[in-house]
N, C-alpha and C positions, 0 to 999 in steps of 0.2 A: 581352392583359389584358382581361377582360370588364368591362363597365360595371355597377357595382352599381345595383340598383333603389332606388327611394325607400324602400321598406320595409326593405331591407337596411341602408341607411344610417341609418334611424331606430333600428334595433336597437342601434346604437352609442350612442345617446342615451337609454338606458332611463329615466332619471329624469324626473319632471315638474317638478322643481325641484332646484336644486343645494344640498346640505346640508353639504358640507365643503370646505376649501381644496384638498385633494387632488383632489377631484372637479372643482372649479373649474379647477385647473391643467390636468387632462387635457382638459376640454372646451375651455378657452381655447386649448390647443395645437392641437386639431383645428380650431377656428374660424380660427386663424391660418393653418393649412395651406390651408383652403378659400378664405380671403380672398386669399391670395397666388397661388392657382392661376389661371392666365390663362383657360383655357377649362374651364368648368364645365358639367356636365350640368344639366338642370332640377332633378333630384333633389338634386345637390350644392348648387345655389343655395338651394333650399328648406331644406336641412339647415343651411347657413350662417345663414340667416335665423332658423331655430329656435334654434340655438345662440346667436345674438346676443340673442335675447329672454331666454333662460335666463341668460346672463351678466349681462345688464343688471338682471334681477330680483335676482340674488345681490348685485350691486354696490349696488343700492338698499337691500337689507336689511342690508348689512354695511359698506359703505365709509364712510358718514357718518351721523350721527343725523338724525332728521327736521328739516326747517326749523323746525318749531314748538318745537324744544328751546331752552332757555335757554342763554345764553352759558356758564354753569358747566357744564351738562350736556354741551355740545359739547367744552368743554376737558377734562372728565373722560374722555369717550369717546376723544378723541385721545390723552390720556395713556396710557389703557389699550391702545389699538391700537398705539401706538408704543413700548410697553414702557418708558415714561419714569416718573420719579419727581418728587416735588414739588421736589426739589433742582434738577432741570432748568429749573424756572420761576423760580429766584432771580434770574438775570440780568434777567428780564422785570419782576418785581415788587419786587425789592430786598430784602424781608425775608420770612422763613418765615411769619410771622403773615399777612402780606398774600397770600401764596400760598394758604394754607389758607382765608382769607376768600374769595378769588376762586373756588377749587374748591367752596366750600360755598354760593356765590351771595350771600354777605354783602358783597362788595366788587364794585362795577361795574367792568367792563373799560374803561378809558379808550381814547381814540384812540391814545395812545402805547403802551399795553399791546397793543392789537389789532395795531398795526404790527409790534411785536417778536414776538408770537405768530405772525403771518403769516410772518415770516421763519423762525421756529423750525420751524413745521409745513409750510412751503411752500404757504400758502393766501393767499387775499386777505384783507387786514385786515377788510374788511367781513363776513366770515364770523362774527367774534367779536362783532359789535354786536347 
C-alpha cells in the first residue's frame, strides 16, 4: 500500500471550515482514525492537526454560546440544541411563569436553579451564573 502524500491527504479535507453536522461527523471520524493510528507519516500528523483545528472551530461556533452571553441566552441556546421545551424546566423553576421569566431574562437564575440546570444539561452550575 503506497503512502499518500500530504497534498493527497489534504484533498480529503476540501473545506476551509465545517458547515454542517454531516461534514463534522465525516471529518471527526477521519480525525479519530488518525488519532488512534500508532505510526503516522508526517503528512498524516499534519492532517490530524488540521482536522483538529477545523473541528475545534466548528465546536466553538456551535457547541455553546459565547461566554459573554446572558444566563437567559445560554439557557435558550441549550433548550434549542437539546430539543427541549419549557415544560422540561418546570422541575427547576416550579412554575410555568417562572420558566418564561427565566427564559426572557426577567428572573435571575439562583444558585439552586443553576445547580438543577447543571444536572439537567450535564454542565457545571457556574455556567448559568
